[in-house]
C-alpha positions in Angstrom: 12.1 -23.4 -4.9 12.9 -25.0 -8.3 13.2 -23.1 -11.6 10.2 -24.5 -12.7 7.5 -23.4 -9.8 9.0 -20.1 -10.1 8.8 -20.3 -13.7 4.6 -20.9 -12.8 4.5 -17.6 -10.7 3.9 -14.4 -11.9 6.3 -11.9 -12.0 6.5 -8.6 -10.7 5.5 -5.4 -12.9 4.3 -8.3 -16.1 1.0 -6.8 -15.8 2.3 -3.9 -18.1 3.4 -6.4 -20.9 1.5 -9.6 -20.3 -2.0 -10.7 -20.0 -3.5 -13.0 -17.2 -6.4 -15.0 -16.8 -8.9 -13.9 -14.2 -8.4 -16.9 -11.6 -4.8 -16.1 -12.0 -5.5 -13.7 -9.3 -6.7 -13.4 -5.6 -10.3 -11.4 -5.1 -11.9 -10.9 -1.6 -14.5 -13.0 -2.8 -12.1 -16.2 -2.7 -11.5 -15.3 1.1 -11.9 -18.5 3.3 -14.4 -18.8 5.9 -11.5 -19.0 8.3 -10.0 -15.6 7.2 -13.4 -14.2 7.3 -13.3 -15.1 10.9 -10.1 -13.7 11.5 -11.2 -10.6 10.2 -14.7 -10.5 12.1 -12.7 -11.0 15.2 -10.6 -8.0 14.7 -13.8 -6.1 13.5 -15.0 -7.1 17.1 -11.8 -6.2 19.3 -11.4 -2.7 17.3 -15.6 -1.9 18.0 -15.7 -3.3 21.6 -12.1 -2.6 22.6 -10.7 0.1 20.7 -13.4 2.5 19.7 -14.7 3.3 23.2 -11.6 4.7 24.5 -10.6 6.6 21.4 -10.7 9.9 23.0 -8.3 8.8 26.0 -6.1 8.0 23.1 -6.4 10.9 21.5 -5.5 12.8 24.6 -2.0 10.7 24.7 -3.3 8.6 27.4 -0.9 5.8 26.2 -1.7 3.5 29.2 -4.4 2.4 27.5 -2.4 1.8 24.0 -0.3 -1.2 26.1 -3.6 -2.3 27.5 -4.7 -2.6 23.9 -2.0 -4.2 22.9 -1.7 -6.8 25.6 -5.8 -7.6 24.7 -5.2 -7.9 20.7 -2.8 -10.3 21.9 -5.1 -12.4 23.9 -7.1 -12.6 20.6 -3.7 -13.6 18.8 -3.7 -10.4 16.7 -0.5 -9.8 17.6 1.2 -13.4 16.0 0.1 -13.4 12.6 3.2 -12.8 11.0 5.4 -14.8 13.6 6.1 -18.1 13.1 4.6 -20.7 15.4 7.9 -22.3 16.8 8.0 -18.3 18.5 4.1 -18.1 19.4 3.1 -17.2 16.8 0.2 -18.3 14.3 2.4 -18.2 10.9 -1.1 -17.0 9.6 -1.3 -16.4 5.4 -0.4 -12.8 4.0 -4.3 -12.9 3.1 -5.2 -13.4 6.8 -2.7 -10.7 8.0 -4.3 -8.0 5.3 -7.4 -8.7 6.5 -6.6 -7.8 10.6 -4.7 -4.9 9.1 -7.9 -4.0 6.6 -10.0 -4.3 9.7 -7.3 -2.5 12.5 -7.9 0.5 10.4 -11.2 2.1 12.2 -9.0 2.2 15.1 -7.1 5.7 14.1 -4.6 6.3 15.2 -4.2 3.1 17.6 -4.3 1.2 14.0 -0.7 2.7 13.5 0.1 1.9 17.1 -0.8 -2.0 16.2 0.7 -2.0 12.6 4.2 -0.5 13.5 4.3 -3.2 16.1 3.5 -6.1 14.1 4.6 -5.1 10.6 8.1 -2.6 10.7 8.8 -3.1 14.2 8.8 -6.7 14.6 8.8 -8.3 11.2 12.5 -7.3 10.4 13.6 -9.8 13.1 11.2 -12.3 12.2 13.2 -12.3 8.5 16.2 -11.2 9.4 17.2 -12.2 12.5 19.3 -15.1 13.8 18.1 -18.0 15.7 19.1 -16.4 19.0 17.5 -12.9 18.1 14.2 -14.6 17.2 13.9 -16.5 20.3 14.8 -13.4 22.7 12.4 -11.2 21.2 9.7 -12.5 19.2 7.6 -14.5 22.3 7.7 -11.2 23.7 6.0 -9.4 20.8 3.6 -11.7 20.2 2.5 -11.4 24.1 2.6 -7.8 24.1 5.2 -8.0 27.3 7.4 -5.7 24.6 6.3 -3.7 22.3 8.3 -2.6 19.2 9.1 0.2 17.2 11.4 1.2 13.7 14.1 3.8 13.8 14.9 4.9 10.5 14.2 8.4 9.6 16.5 11.1 10.9 16.2 15.3 11.1 18.1 15.4 8.2 17.3 12.1 6.2 14.1 11.0 5.0 13.1 10.4 1.6 17.0 9.6 1.4 17.4 6.8 4.1 20.7 6.4 3.5 21.6 9.4 4.3 21.6 8.9 7.9 23.9 10.3 10.2 23.9 8.4 13.0 26.7 6.5 13.9 28.4 3.1 15.2 31.3 2.3 17.0 32.6 -0.8 17.8 33.8 -0.6 21.4 38.0 -1.6 22.3 37.0 -4.5 23.9 35.1 -5.5 20.7 31.5 -6.4 22.9 29.2 -3.4 21.9 28.4 -1.0 18.9 28.2 2.5 20.7 25.5 4.6 18.6 25.1 8.1 18.5 22.5 9.9 16.6 18.8 10.7 16.8 15.4 9.0 15.1 12.8 11.4 14.4 8.9 10.6 14.4 9.1 7.2 15.2 6.0 5.8 16.2 5.6 3.8 19.4 8.5 6.1 20.7 6.1 6.8 24.2 5.9 3.2 25.3 8.2 0.8 23.1 10.7 -1.6 24.4 12.2 -2.8 21.3 13.5 -0.4 18.4 14.8 -1.8 14.9 17.8 1.4 14.6 19.5 2.2 11.5 23.1 3.4 11.6 26.5 3.2 9.9 29.0 1.3 11.7 32.8 3.5 11.3 30.4 6.7 9.5 29.8 4.3 5.9 28.6 0.8 6.7 24.2 1.9 6.7 23.6 -1.2 9.7 20.8 -2.5 11.6 20.3 -3.2 15.4 18.1 -3.8 17.8 18.1 -1.5 20.6 16.7 -1.9 24.2 15.5 1.3 25.9 16.8 0.0 28.6 20.5 0.0 27.4 22.7 2.5 28.9 22.8 5.7 26.5 19.0 5.5 25.0 16.4 7.8 25.9 13.4 9.6 24.1 12.1 13.0 24.1 9.0 14.7 24.3 5.5 13.9 22.2 4.9 15.2 19.2 2.3 17.9 18.9 0.8 16.1 15.3 -2.4 17.5 12.9 -3.7 14.0 13.1 -2.8 10.6 14.4 -3.1 12.0 17.6 -4.4 8.2 19.2 -0.4 6.9 18.3 2.7 7.7 20.1 5.4 9.8 18.2 8.6 10.5 19.5 12.4 11.1 19.3 14.6 7.9 19.9 17.8 9.9 21.0 21.7 8.1 21.2 24.1 9.1 23.5 26.9 6.9 23.1 24.3 4.2 23.4 25.8 0.6 24.4 24.1 -2.1 21.9 26.0 -5.9 22.5 27.1 -6.6 19.5 25.0 -10.1 18.9 22.3 -7.4 18.8 23.8 -6.5 15.2 20.6 -7.5 12.6 21.5 -8.7 9.3 24.8 -8.1 8.0 27.3 -5.4 8.1 26.5 -2.9 5.7 23.6 -4.6 4.3 21.1 -2.4 6.3 19.5 -1.2 3.3 18.5 -4.3 2.6 16.0 -4.9 5.4 15.0 -1.3 5.4 13.9 -1.5 1.6 12.2 -4.8 2.1 10.6 -3.8 5.2 9.6 -0.8 3.4 7.8 -2.3 0.4 5.7 -5.1 3.0 4.7 -1.7 5.0 3.6 0.0 1.4 0.9 -3.1 0.6 0.0 -2.7 4.2 -0.7 0.2 4.3 -2.5 0.0 1.1 -5.0 -2.3 2.6 -5.4 -0.1 5.8 -6.5 2.7 3.5 -9.2 0.6 1.7 -10.4 -0.5 5.3 -10.5 3.4 5.9 -12.8 4.3 3.0 -15.2 1.4 3.7 -15.8 3.4 6.8 -15.6 6.7 5.5 -17.9 6.1 2.9 -20.5 4.3 5.2 -20.3 7.4 7.2 -21.1 10.0 4.4 -24.1 7.5 3.4 -25.6 7.0 6.6 -25.0 11.0 7.3 -26.8 11.6 3.7 -29.3 9.6 4.1 -29.9 11.4 7.8 -30.2 15.0 6.8 -32.6 16.3 5.1 -31.9 20.1 3.3 -35.3 21.6 1.1 -37.2 18.9 3.2 -35.5 16.5 1.2 -32.5 13.9 2.5 -29.4 15.2 0.9 -28.4 11.5 -0.4 -31.3 12.0 -3.2 -29.3 14.8 -4.3 -28.1 13.7 -8.1 -24.8 15.7 -6.9 -24.5 13.7 -3.8 -25.1 10.0 -6.0 -22.1 11.3 -7.9 -20.1 11.4 -4.9 -21.0 8.6 -3.6 -20.8 6.5 -6.7 -17.2 7.5 -7.4 -15.9 7.0 -3.9 -17.3 3.3 -4.5 -16.1 2.8 -7.8 -12.4 4.1 -6.8 -12.8 2.0 -3.2 -13.7 -1.0 -6.0 -10.2 -0.6 -7.4 -8.1 0.0 -5.0 -9.5 -3.1 -3.3 -9.0 -5.2 -5.9 -5.9 -4.0 -6.8 -4.5 -4.7 -3.4 -6.0 -8.1 -2.6 -4.2 -9.0 -6.0 -0.8 -7.9 -4.6 -0.8 -9.5 -1.3 -2.5 -12.8 -3.2 0.7 -12.7 -5.4 2.7 -12.6 -1.5 0.8 -15.7 -0.8 1.4 -17.3 -3.9 4.7 -16.9 -3.9 5.3 -17.9 -0.3 3.3 -21.0 -0.4 5.8 -21.6 -3.0 9.0 -21.4 -0.9 10.3 -24.3 1.0 10.5 -24.3 5.1 14.4 -23.8 4.7 13.8 -20.9 2.3 11.0 -19.3 4.5 13.8 -19.1 7.4 16.2 -17.2 4.8 16.4 -13.4 5.1 17.7 -13.4 1.6 15.3 -15.8 0.4 12.7 -13.5 1.8 14.0 -10.3 0.6 14.1 -11.7 -3.2 10.7 -13.2 -2.5 9.3 -9.3 -1.2 11.4 -7.3 -3.8 10.1 -9.3 -6.7 7.0 -7.1 -6.0 8.4 -3.6 -5.4 6.3 -2.0 -8.0 3.3 -3.2 -6.8 3.8 -2.5 -3.3 4.2 1.2 -4.5 1.4 1.2 -6.3 -0.4 0.1 -3.5 0.8 2.8 -1.4 -0.2 5.3 -3.6 -3.4 4.1 -4.5 -4.7 3.7 -1.4 -3.2 6.4 0.5 -4.9 8.9 -2.7 -8.2 7.2 -2.3 -8.5 7.5 1.2 -7.7 11.3 1.1 -10.1 11.4 -1.8 -13.1 10.2 0.0 -11.9 11.9 3.7 -12.4 15.0 1.6 -15.5 14.3 -0.1 -16.7 12.9 3.4 -16.4 16.0 5.1 -17.8 18.1 2.3 -21.2 15.8 2.5 -21.4 16.4 6.2 -20.9 19.9 5.2 -19.8 22.5 8.4 -20.7 19.2 10.9 -17.9 17.8 9.3 -15.7 20.1 10.7 -16.5 19.6 13.9 -14.7 17.0 16.2 -17.4 15.5 17.3 -18.3 13.8 14.4 -15.5 11.0 13.1 -15.1 12.4 9.9 -12.9 15.4 11.4 -10.6 13.1 12.7 -10.4 10.1 10.1 -9.7 13.7 7.3 -6.8 14.4 9.8 -5.8 10.9 10.4 -5.6 10.7 6.1 -3.1 12.9 5.3 0.1 11.2 7.1 -0.6 8.7 4.9 0.5 9.9 1.7 4.0 10.8 3.8 4.3 7.2 5.6 6.4 4.5 3.7 8.4 6.9 1.6 6.3 9.8 0.0 4.0 9.3 -2.7 6.7 10.9 -5.1 9.2 9.1 -4.0 7.3 6.1 -4.7 6.2 7.4 -8.0 9.7 7.6 -9.1 11.0 4.1 -7.6 7.5 2.5 -9.8 9.4 3.7 -13.5 13.0 3.4 -12.1 12.1 -0.6 -10.8 10.5 -1.0 -14.4 13.4 0.1 -15.8 16.3 -1.7 -13.4 14.2 -5.0 -14.3 14.3 -4.6 -18.5 17.8 -4.0 -17.8 18.6 -7.1 -15.6 16.7 -8.8 -18.8 13.9 -10.2 -15.8 11.1 -8.3 -17.8 11.3 -7.5 -21.9 9.9 -4.2 -21.4 11.8 -2.1 -24.1 11.8 -5.1 -26.6 7.9 -5.0 -26.4 7.6 -1.7 -26.5 10.0 -1.2 -29.8 7.8 -3.9 -31.2 4.8 -1.8 -30.3 5.9 1.3 -32.3 6.3 -0.8 -35.3 2.8 -2.6 -35.3 0.8 1.1 -34.3 2.0 2.5 -37.5 -0.4 -0.8 -39.1 -2.8 -0.6 -36.3 -6.6 -0.3 -36.7 -9.1 0.7 -34.4 -10.5 -2.8 -32.8 -14.0 -3.8 -33.0 -16.1 -4.4 -29.8 -18.7 -7.0 -29.1 -21.8 -6.8 -27.5 -20.5 -8.8 -24.0 -20.5 -7.1 -20.2 -17.1 -6.2 -20.1 -16.1 -5.8 -23.8 -15.4 -2.6 -23.7 -13.5 -2.7 -20.6 -11.0 -5.2 -22.1 -10.2 -3.3 -25.6 -9.2 -0.1 -23.2 -7.1 -2.4 -20.6 -5.3 -3.9 -23.5 -4.7 -0.4 -25.1 -3.7 1.1 -21.9 -0.9 -1.5 -21.6 -0.3 -0.6 -24.9 -0.1 3.2 -24.3 2.0 2.7 -21.4 4.6 0.7 -23.1 4.8 3.1 -26.0 5.5 6.5 -23.6 8.0 4.5 -21.5 9.4 3.3 -24.5 9.7 7.0 -26.1 11.1 8.2 -23.5 13.6 5.9 -22.4 14.6 6.7 -26.3 14.7 9.9 -25.8 17.0 10.5 -22.7 18.7 7.5 -22.2 20.6 7.9 -18.5 19.1 10.8 -17.8 15.7 9.6 -17.7 16.1 9.7 -14.0 15.9 13.9 -14.3 12.8 14.1 -15.9 10.6 13.4 -13.0 7.5 15.1 -14.7 7.7 12.2 -16.9 8.9 9.8 -14.7 5.6 10.7 -12.6 3.2 10.3 -15.6 4.5 6.9 -16.0 4.0 6.1 -12.9 0.4 7.1 -12.8 -0.4 5.5 -16.1 1.2 2.0 -14.7 -0.9 2.7 -11.3 -3.9 2.9 -13.7 -3.7 0.2 -16.0 -3.1 -2.0 -12.7 -6.3 -0.9 -11.2 -8.0 -1.3 -14.1 -6.3 -4.7 -14.8 -7.6 -5.6 -11.3 -11.2 -4.2 -10.9 -12.0 -6.2 -14.5 -10.4 -9.8 -13.5 -12.3 -9.5 -10.4 -15.6 -9.1 -12.1 -14.9 -11.5 -14.9 -14.3 -13.8 -12.2 -17.3 -12.5 -10.2 -19.4 -13.1 -13.5 -18.0 -16.9 -14.6 -19.4 -17.8 -10.7 -22.3 -16.2 -10.2 -23.8 -14.2 -14.2 -24.3 -10.6 -14.9 -28.1 -10.1 -13.1 -25.9 -10.7 -9.7 -22.7 -8.7 -10.3 -24.4 -5.9 -11.6 -22.6 -3.6 -8.8 -19.4 -4.9 -9.4 -19.8 -4.2 -13.3 -21.0 -0.5 -13.3 -18.0 0.0 -10.7 -15.3 -1.3 -13.6 -17.4 0.0 -16.3 -17.0 3.4 -14.5 -13.6 3.2 -13.2 -12.1 1.9 -16.4 -13.4 5.2 -18.7 -12.6 7.7 -15.9 -8.8 5.8 -15.3 -8.5 5.5 -19.0 -9.0 9.3 -19.5 -6.5 10.1 -17.1 -4.0 7.6 -19.0 -5.1 9.4 -22.3 -4.0 13.1 -20.6 -0.7 11.8 -19.1 0.6 10.1 -22.3 0.2 13.2 -24.7 1.9 15.3 -22.1 5.0 12.7 -21.8 4.8 12.3 -25.9 4.8 15.7 -26.4 8.2 16.0 -23.9 9.7 13.2 -25.6 9.0 13.1 -29.2 9.4 16.0 -31.9 8.5 16.9 -35.3 7.0 14.1 -38.0 7.7 11.3 -35.0 5.9 13.2 -32.8 2.8 13.4 -35.6 2.8 9.8 -35.6 3.3 9.1 -32.5 0.0 11.2 -31.5 -2.2 9.9 -34.1 -0.8 6.1 -32.7 -2.3 7.7 -29.5 -5.7 8.4 -31.2 -6.1 5.3 -32.7 -5.2 3.5 -29.3 -7.6 5.9 -27.1 -10.7 5.6 -29.4 -13.3 3.8 -27.0 -17.3 4.3 -27.5 -17.7 6.5 -23.7 -20.6 5.3 -21.7 -23.3 7.6 -20.0 -21.5 8.1 -16.4 -23.9 10.1 -15.5 -26.2 7.2 -15.6 -24.4 4.4 -14.2 -23.2 6.7 -10.9 -26.8 7.0 -10.4 -27.5 3.5 -10.6 -24.5 2.6 -8.3 -25.7 5.1 -5.6 -28.9 3.5 -5.4 -27.6 0.3 -3.9 -25.0 2.4 -2.0 -27.6 4.2 -0.3 -30.4 1.6 0.5 -27.5 -0.4 1.8 -26.0 2.4 3.8 -22.3 1.0 3.1 -20.0 0.2 0.6 -21.4 -2.9 -1.2 -20.3 -5.3 -4.4 
């Protein structure tokens, strides 16, 4: 990318300090006909091929998994991210994400598919040598060789670099000898190829392509899990495993570059998958509520039911908006790269790492959304929601792993402010300068007059939410300096403020974009979703900010900053009850999530 091209691209994390025009963000309303066709193909595949055998998969009959992956290959659903020269389709990031969203209805099998095409294959796509790509990628696309990703160990989960698996070059210099165990490896029961992390000579964290037939490679018994039973999870055992030197992936001691960037991709893919799962779960909840009668009345007509359905839908709208906004950033950056840059692992790594903050937010927001929606869906089903024959029971169990996958939500919450601070220190984002200027501005600030046009208040709420985020992050950095990383409660609050800002602005920009195209009358549901989400998210921001101020500032300065916070949080609240009732009517009529 040329310097002028890069300057036009949106920077990762910039949402907290810059305003953006609605036409600069990608929204689901921007899907092309081809992208919609890929989504429909995936949807039909899951409904016709996977759903009929989910009970078999839940019983660990994984011969179906292998067969289903082959069938997915016939439809092009294994090669979206693999370049055409290696047998793939080389699709855009939006199309690839849509496959992930629509695959989510497949339950644990969506994890099987995602691990194969994503974290199992992408390390080779992005960081493999030409020889490695030619050897492994065509078989991955056809499903003849199924992939897995082996990072976690019994003693190292969130602390990935604390891995104890080791590798030593043999005397002949032909093979690395690997020893160790990798735990909870998705697809391990039938995978042919593993991307494995181990330390060469005990200290050089590196990546290897390990085939199941290499001497010294074996797997343990199938794990007994709470959920995602439709996916295989086993331990990978390496006992003097012989890995040819040409199967070193990337550079010696640079395995962390591969691991962390693949995790970023996994995070935003998980985000889009959980949005798909939330839509399906909401659909089940509405359909059940319409059909279930209590006191001779469908429970969907009860106002508490309407409140639940509307809240689920508004939160889904915001999550869907921020996820596709993020994917749009990836696609824009990928499109700006030259053909040579797309073959350069370092260039790809830099492109992915640019949006590490957004990827973590995608993961946090999406996983917690699906947990919330699944929990409310079970509640609306009452006792039936606890019964295994109802789909929501499986969704509830399957959902729980998402807050642990791809780095726990706690780790991701710590990564968000940590990455903001690193970008600030490197001069990539003028975060601290903006925060300093804001403190001075706030002392003279007068409350802003809010107009009568649609979304006028939401625009002010988003603007003020950004100022609040900057204010408290700057004050915390001033107070604690280099010791801020030890103040984990404050860091988590900063991450939650950033997540809510990103969600509020993403919903607002999506709705603004739709209004410019279609007008208020046709986009009433989007307006309502935005109003509901922004008001409730803003209340959370105020609470989190107040906690930070009380912990980071003292005396007269604390009183001044609390006064500034009150100025920034001044708004005219809506009758949210009425808005949720209005939103719910269309949901109940349509019996599904609609925008």
